[in-house]
N, C-alpha and C positions, 0 to 999 in steps of 0.2 A: 905156359906162363913164362914170362921173362922178367927178371928182376936185375936192375943195375944200381949199384950203390956208389956214391962218392963219399969216401970216408972223411975227407977234409971238410966237406960241406955238411956232413952229418945228415945226408939226404939219400933216399932210395926211390927209384921209380919202378912201379910194377905195371906190367901190361899183360892182359889175358883176354881170352874169349870165354864167355859164359853162355851155356845153353840153358834155355828155360822152358817150362811148361806152366801155363797159368790156367786155372779152372774156376768156373763160377757155377756151383750146383744150382743156384737160384735161376740162372738163365739157361742152364743145361748146355754150356759152351766151354770149349777148351781151345787154347791156341798154344803154339810153340814157336821158338825162334832162337836167335843168338844175338848177343851184344858184344862189342869190344868194351873193355873196362880199363881205365888208366887211373892210377893213384900215385900221387907224390907224397911220400911219407918222410917227415922230419924226425930226427932223433936228437935235435939240438938240446932239449931239456932232459935227456936221459930216457924219456918215454916216447914211444911211437905216436905221432900225431899226424893224421891225414890233413895236409895243407891244400891239396887240390885233387879234385875228382871229376872225371868226365866219362861218359859212356855214349854209345851210339848203336842203334839197332842195325844189324847187318843182314838179318834174315828173319822172315816172319811168315806164318801160315797157320792153317788149321792143324791140330794134332791128328792122331790116327783117325779120329772120328769127330765130327762137329758136335755130337751129342755127348754130354758128360755122363760117364759111367761110374757109379759109386761102387 
């Protein structure tokens, strides 16, 4: 995770990679992958507010098994 802040602009930019696993018991399927996540956070009114958000899948595939194990 990287965070860069501009104190004068009262703005911070956060960039990170998020690994995920998604499961559907009904379909007995699981998948996994990774995304990049970017957030622009304003502190102009004293509270953090996300003013811009973007993400992109950078890796995707089946989890350890295609069958969902409870």
